[in-house]
ROMARSE-178952 format. One record per residue (C-alpha): residue in one letter; y, z, x. Coordinates in steps of 0.001 Angstrom, whole numbers, padded with zeros to 6 digits, always signed. Each point is the difference from the previous one (the first is absolute). Layout:
BEGIN
aYZX
...
***
This chain:
BEGIN
x-002141+002251+013838
x-001338-001170-002939
x+001609-002957-002436
x-000306-001115-003271
x+001865-002946-000614
x+000998-000339-003856
x+000988-002437-002321
x-003127-002765+000950
x-000364-003027-001795
x-001299-002622+002674
x-003274+000265+000691
x+000409-001943+003181
x+001924+002725+000436
x-001877+002875-000807
x-003223-001717+002285
x+002437+000738+002811
x+001434+003414-000034
x-002663+001876+001297
x-000121-002606+003280
x+003155+001404+000740
x-000065+003189-000559
x+000148+001032-003977
x-002412+003062-001331
x+001172-001224-004118
x+001099-002559-001594
x+002198+000507-002973
x-000873-001496-003289
x+002749+000731-002938
x-001717-000195-003363
x+003755+000552-002443
x+000923-002800-001547
x+004225+000299+000629
x-000614-000131+003520
x+001124-002895+002132
x-003168+000148+001878
x-002151+000544-002675
x-003580-001147+000878
x-001373-001401-002869
x+002749-002317-000234
x-001870-001660+002574
x-003431+001255+001252
x-002340+000575-002904
x-003125+002756-000121
x-002570-002210+002376
x+002576-000222+002504
x+000816+003324+000414
x-004163+001194-000217
x-000804-003354+002439
x+002741+002049+002419
x-002648+002126+002415
x+002511+000385+003848
x+001979+003093-001055
x+000689+002835-001805
x+001280-001079-003881
x+002541+002064-001671
x+000849-000066-003650
x+003492+000467-000754
x+000233+001044-003698
x+002883+001219-001913
x-000719+002021-003635
x-002948-002229-000460
x-002333+001157-002679
x-003775+001748+001590
x-001988-002372-001204
x+002292-002558+001401
x-000181+001444+003486
x-003755+000446+000635
x-000548-003944-001468
x+002262-000961+002568
x-002184+002522+002882
x-003143-001986-001474
x+001289-003194-000360
x+002035-000261+003898
x-002206+002219+001815
x+003062+002041+000825
x-000499+003053+002868
x+002917+002170-001873
x+002329+000309-002435
x+003898+000771+000363
x+001916+001024-003253
x+003898-000546+000012
x+001130+000933-003222
x-000295+003227-002100
x-003361+000617+000023
x-000956+003763-000730
x-002410+001789+001823
x-002550+000076-002120
x+000302-003389-000310
x-000568-000162+003975
x-003114+002049-000656
x-001628-002262-002061
x+000429-003461+002536
x-000743+001903+002882
x-003690+001411-002079
x-000612-003824+000971
x+001845-001224+003029
x+002361+001115+002696
x+004098+000566-001603
x+003139+000300+002289
x+002301+001428-001893
x+003731-000983+000326
x+003045+001225-000455
x+003146-001271+000271
x+003106+002170+002171
x+003480+001351-000991
x+002510+001617+001968
x-000898+003890-001239
x-003582-000520-001467
x-002467+002446+000999
x-002701-001845+001740
x-002337+003397-000710
x+001046+000887-003389
x-000574-004337-000617
x-003807+000216+001440
x-001387+003301-001147
x-001339-000482-002598
x-002289-003427+001625
x-001313+002167+002446
x-002961+000090-001745
x-000095-003413-001304
x+000734-002593+002427
x-000946-000717+003773
x+002613-000995+001237
x+004496-000819-000589
x+002268-002339+000849
x+003914+000481+000684
x+001595-002439-001896
x+003871-000732-000385
x+001716+000323-003557
x+001410-002128-001821
x+000634-001703-002935
x-003264-000977-001692
x-003374+000468+001441
x-001415-001558+003085
x+001273-000326+002802
x+004326-000264+001550
x-000172-001670+003100
x+002184+002959+001115
x-000867+003834+002401
x+000332+002949-001381
x+000861+002666+002740
x-003910+001331+001522
x+001453+002975+001124
x-000178+001119-003898
x-003557+000832+001232
x+000855+002325+002218
x-001051+003798-000257
x-002579-001394-002968
x-002772+000929-000468
x-001661-003191-001928
x-003775+000837+000142
x-001091-003334+000399
x-000128-003811+002036
x+002613-001588-000511
x+001473-004150-000231
x+003237+000034+001240
x+002204-002786-001704
x+003242-000944-000894
x+002115-002866+001622
x-001694-000017+003601
x+001201-002866+001319
x-000952-001444+003306
x+002505+001548+002333
x-001456+003913-000991
x-003324-000127+002944
x+002422+002531+002051
x+001223+002225-003339
x-004203-000038-000878
x-001018+001122+003256
x+002360+002620+000479
x-000741+001515-004080
x-003193-000103+000936
x-000079+002522+002861
x+001614+002577-002336
x-001790+002426-001857
x+000446-001978-003585
x-001518-001943+001072
x-002996+001356+000007
x-001878-001421-003268
x+001006-003906+001006
x-002453-001480-001010
x+001902-003520-000152
x+002576-002105+000194
x+000768-002943-002896
x+002453-002810+000540
x+001035-002846-002150
x+003072-001269-000548
x+001863+000161+002659
x-003451-002611+001847
x+000429-002550-002509
x+001355-003105-000571
x+000182+000193-003612
x-001134+001971-002273
x-004378+000014+000547
x+000360-001934+002818
x+000005+001253+004020
x+001044-000334+002588
x-002793+000701+001756
x+001309-000526+003707
x+002515+002476-001242
x-002933+002324-001133
x-002249+000016+002654
x+002706+000364+002758
x+000752+003155-001733
x-003167+001459-000307
x-000984-001009+003769
x+003411+001696+001405
x-000837+003282-002717
x-003776-000048+002391
x+001264-000444+003199
x+001168+003472+000863
***
């Protein structure tokens, strides 16, 4: 199962992710986030990183700003985590692969939420609704995806933690997991914001792929 480790801020840690079995590294370009990558690394630092697929996470940024960061950092895809419209996503998707994030609350209709974005995004990401933008470190009920026609590959996010391996493997056998493209992990694998416990990350990925 593919794993994206999001909220990376340290190059020495990014360099180890592929060896640990991760497929993607996520970098947050949202200045209000405690994991805002440009507070720790330069665009030149990110551009030089070539060992793993780089995902830039943006929240309601200008189109020109996103494209500039894609170029300066050599990002492989972008994750749009704000209130971006389908038209906005389409403009970005003309330039780079787009993952549109949706923050879910208990009674949301997922099919209704994703429908306007089906033709303008490459993938989706499902996270937990919280105050403000970005991850909450909390799970949503994965059963919300049951019997939903999502229509795109998706990342599963929202408070996934080291002890969730068995639950993830069980979920992966369900029909609603047909489109599951990758698991997104972040705060539950940290010693402090932006600093990962790579032993936890490596052990999680190893166990996830040991079935």
